[in-house]
C-alpha positions, -999 to +999 in steps of 0.1 A: +520+433+105+551+410+105+530+382+089+519+406+062+554+416+054+566+379+054+537+370+031+545+398+007+582+388+006+573+352+000+552+361-030+581+382-044+604+351-041+579+329-059+577+353-089+612+368-092+611+372-129+575+378-137+582+411-154+606+394-178+588+361-183+584+369-221+622+370-225+629+337-208+635+311-236+643+274-235+663+262-266+664+225-274+693+215-296+715+187-308+746+187-286+768+185-317+753+216-334+773+248-329+751+272-349+726+268-321+751+282-297+757+311-320+719+316-323+716+316-285+743+343-283+724+363-309+692+361-287+711+371-256+726+401-274+690+411-282+678+409-246+666+373-242+676+349-214+682+315-230+684+282-213+701+256-235+689+220-234+708+193-253+688+165-268+698+136-290+661+131-300+651+164-316+624+148-338+604+139-306+607+174-292+595+189-325+566+164-327+557+171-291+554+208-299+534+203-331+561+215-355+552+202-390+580+182-405+584+204-436+591+233-412+618+216-392+648+238-384+680+234-365+666+237-330+633+243-311+629+274-289+600+277-264+591+312-254+560+327-238+538+298-249+550+298-285+573+275-305+601+291-325+617+266-349+650+274-365+671+305-368+643+331-367+653+368-367+644+386-334+622+411-353+598+383-361+599+369-326+592+403-311+564+409-336+547+376-327+551+382-290+535+417-294+506+406-317+500+373-300+482+356-329+464+322-325+493+301-339+516+274-325+546+294-335+571+305-362+596+286-383+626+293-405+630+258-420+664+243-425+697+260-418+699+288-444+731+307-449+730+343-436+703+335-410+711+345-374+737+320-361+747+308-396+778+319-414+779+331-450+758+355-471+722+348-479+716+330-511+679+337-511+654+357-490+647+342-456+611+332-453+596+329-418+564+309-416+537+309-389+520+276-383+490+260-366+482+225-356+444+224-358+439+226-387+475+220-397+486+248-419+514+273-424+518+306-442+545+332-448+548+355-418+579+376-427+604+377-455+640+390-451+655+399-484+685+420-473 
């Protein structure tokens, strides 16, 4: 009986956050970029755990995770097997995690004003794209006009 209890407790220690795995994010960013810090705070305010990883070679990280160059954003976020490139609103992240489409991930290219983590008012609607690697393609996933 004691061995059974010890085994059960050992399993619990191996998987302490299994119930929240979908909310554990890893954000790769340039150490000199401060909008990424603001974006991480935005994610945390919306229930995500975010580990920050500084990198001086963001292009390699983006290439390693199959982000098409036209969709490059400020940072690269890995979450639940998907890649989230740039300052994507949490509604799009949650939608993708719920629907689980066969894509590499989502991107909000560039650093548009008014996006989460970026100061200023929006100058144009924010377009979030889904993208795949084989075949390489992307399409509009969400648009935020307000």
